[in-house]
C-alpha positions in Angstrom: -5.8 8.6 25.5 -8.1 5.9 24.4 -7.7 4.5 20.9 -10.6 5.0 18.5 -11.9 3.4 15.3 -9.7 0.8 13.6 -7.0 1.1 16.2 -9.5 0.4 19.0 -10.7 -2.6 17.2 -7.1 -3.9 16.9 -6.6 -3.3 20.6 -9.7 -5.3 21.5 -8.7 -8.2 19.2 -5.2 -8.6 20.7 -6.3 -7.9 24.3 -8.2 -11.1 24.4 -5.0 -13.2 24.1 -2.7 -11.1 26.3 -2.1 -11.7 30.0 0.3 -10.7 32.8 3.8 -12.0 31.9 3.0 -12.4 28.1 5.4 -11.4 25.3 4.1 -9.0 22.7 5.6 -7.1 19.7 4.8 -3.7 18.2 6.1 -4.0 14.7 5.6 -0.3 13.9 6.2 1.7 17.1 5.5 5.2 15.7 4.8 7.5 18.6 4.4 4.5 20.9 0.7 4.4 21.5 0.3 0.7 20.7 3.6 0.0 22.5 2.2 1.6 25.6 -1.1 -0.4 25.3 0.9 -3.7 24.9 3.2 -2.8 27.9 0.2 -2.1 30.1 -1.5 -5.4 29.0 1.5 -7.6 29.7 2.2 -6.1 33.1 5.5 -5.9 35.1 6.5 -9.5 34.3 5.8 -9.2 30.6 7.9 -8.1 27.7 7.3 -5.9 24.7 9.6 -5.5 21.7 9.0 -2.5 19.5 10.5 -1.9 16.1 10.7 1.3 14.0 13.1 2.8 11.5 12.9 6.4 12.6 14.9 7.9 15.4 12.2 10.5 16.2 9.6 7.7 16.6 11.7 5.8 19.0 12.5 8.9 21.0 8.8 9.8 21.3 7.9 6.3 22.2 10.7 6.1 24.8 9.5 9.3 26.4 5.8 8.1 26.4 6.7 4.8 28.0 9.0 6.4 30.6 6.2 8.8 31.6 3.8 5.9 32.0 6.4 4.0 34.1 6.5 0.9 31.8 9.8 1.5 29.9 11.5 -1.3 32.0 9.4 -4.0 30.2 10.0 -2.7 26.7 12.9 -3.1 24.3 13.0 -0.7 21.4 14.9 -1.7 18.2 15.8 0.6 15.3 15.2 -1.1 12.0 12.6 -2.0 9.4 9.8 -4.3 10.5 10.8 -6.8 7.8 13.9 -7.4 10.0 11.9 -8.7 12.9 13.6 -12.1 12.9 17.0 -10.4 13.1 16.1 -7.7 15.7 14.3 -10.0 18.2 16.1 -12.7 20.2 15.8 -16.3 18.8 13.8 -17.4 21.8 10.9 -15.2 20.6 10.0 -17.9 18.0 6.7 -19.4 18.9 6.3 -17.5 22.2 4.8 -14.1 21.3 1.2 -13.7 22.1 0.5 -10.7 19.9 2.1 -8.7 17.1 0.6 -5.4 16.1 1.1 -3.4 12.9 -0.1 0.2 12.5 1.0 1.1 9.0 1.4 4.4 7.1 3.5 7.3 8.2 4.6 8.7 11.5 1.9 11.1 12.8 3.6 14.5 13.0 6.6 13.2 11.0 7.6 13.2 7.4 4.6 12.0 5.4 6.7 10.7 2.5 8.3 8.1 4.8 5.7 5.4 4.7 5.5 1.7 5.2 5.5 -0.2 1.8 3.8 -3.4 0.7 7.0 -5.3 0.0 8.5 -4.8 3.4 5.2 -5.1 5.2 4.4 -8.4 3.6 7.8 -9.7 4.5 7.2 -8.6 8.1 3.8 -10.2 8.2 5.3 -13.5 7.0 8.1 -13.2 9.6 5.5 -12.6 12.4 3.9 -16.0 11.9 6.9 -17.7 13.2 6.9 -15.5 16.3 3.3 -16.2 17.3 2.5 -18.7 20.0 -0.4 -21.1 19.3 -3.6 -19.0 19.3 -1.4 -15.8 19.3 -2.9 -12.9 17.5 -1.7 -10.5 14.8 -3.4 -7.2 14.0 -2.9 -4.8 11.1 -4.3 -1.3 10.7 -3.8 0.0 7.2 -4.5 3.5 5.9 -5.7 3.6 2.3 -6.2 7.4 2.3 -2.5 8.5 1.8 -0.4 8.1 -1.3 0.7 4.5 -1.5 -1.7 3.5 1.2 -4.4 2.0 -0.9 -1.9 -0.4 -2.6 -0.5 -1.4 0.8 -4.0 -1.9 2.3 -5.0 -4.1 -0.7 -1.8 -6.2 -0.4 -2.3 -6.8 3.3 -6.0 -7.8 2.9 -5.0 -10.2 0.1 -2.3 -11.6 2.3 -4.8 -12.1 5.2 -7.4 -13.7 3.0 -4.8 -16.3 2.0 -4.3 -17.2 5.7 -0.6 -17.1 4.8 -0.4 -20.8 4.1 -3.3 -21.6 6.4 -1.3 -21.0 9.5 -3.6 -18.2 10.5 -7.4 -17.6 10.4 -9.1 -14.3 10.3 -10.8 -13.3 13.5 -12.2 -9.9 12.4 -11.8 -7.5 9.5 -13.3 -4.3 8.4 -15.4 -4.3 5.3 -13.7 -3.6 1.9 -15.9 -0.6 1.3 -13.9 1.1 4.0 -10.9 1.2 1.7 -12.9 2.8 -1.0 -13.7 5.7 1.3 -10.1 6.0 2.5 -11.0 5.0 6.0 -8.4 3.1 8.0 -9.0 -0.7 7.8 -8.3 -3.3 10.5 -7.7 -7.1 10.2 -7.0 -9.4 13.1 -5.8 -13.0 12.7 -5.1 -15.9 15.0 -2.4 -18.5 14.8 -3.9 -22.0 14.3 -2.6 -24.3 17.1 0.3 -26.5 16.0 
């Protein structure tokens, strides 16, 4: 199934920096749609690490990846995205071409289990160290659910700051999208060392 809207824009933003053999991270696996996209982009010689706190999410993702025949290039980790530096191997630092975040709650799951600004901002900060020069980071935030508007605003503020000027914004949806509760995407690129 092809992605649409903000998720499709996130896919296009990171696709430009991915290649066969690349390393990518899905920081919020959910049902595995973005994980599958990344696994297809990096090919047989590539690697994708996926992180999620929920067992049902990881089970659904594992089944989706196996059905698509790409599970062998994916490592799934159970834990919060703020724990990326502890869940991924140390050699990931500075070698990951793309990190994707798709925030909110697990579609089809418990809607009160949501990503939260404090852990998401910690995860975004941690992702910077993972990115290779000109590696890309994308975030899709959902202001339309309880707690989502606050998280979306925090992410956009974080992006505007360029997180210490190590990143620059490649693309972002207009702020008016948040006012209408529409999912909002921002994509950033790591400035070469």
